[in-house]
C-alpha positions, 0 to 999 in steps of 0.5 A: 322537359326534365322529369322533375319539372312539371308542365305547370312549372314550365307554363308558369316560367313562360308566363313570367317571361311574357309578363316581363315583356309587358310595356309597363315592365319595360318590354321593348317592342323593337327587341321582342316579338311578345313585347311588340304584340303586347304594345300593339294591343289586343287586336294584334294578339287576338288576330294571332290566336285566330290564325294559330287556331286555324293552323291547328285545324289545318294540321289536324285535317292534314294528319287525317290524310297521312300528314305529320301528326307532329305538326299538330303539336307544333301548331297547338304550341303556337296557339297556347303561346299566343293564348298565354300572351292574351292571359298576361294582357288580361292579368291572368295566368296559366294557373287560372286555366289549370284551376278551371280545368281541375274544377271541371274534372268529373263533370260531364262536358254536356252538364258543363255546357248546359250550366254555362248556358243557364248562367248566361241566360241568368246574366241576360235577365239581370 
């Protein structure tokens, strides 16, 4: 990535490519892996997210025992990619995730978790 291209710009560019593979945008499941996953629906790409998350864990465990840390990066890239397919399917974007992370800056992780639990309890009562 060149120094004048931000990570957010790179994610947005990838999101545009993924969006172009949506069935309603003419994505061809015979010619594109992304289009195939989107065509198959949530079960297909959600399964891939689970598989990739497991591979991240395995790469990290391997790194704890002398394995190549670069494999963690490769597996996280795969995980993020498949998560971006899910975001696109649900009409969301990397910018939505970045905005949520920015919202959390300066908030204790423990406070954030407690707030989410409180909101979930309120939602159950409604």
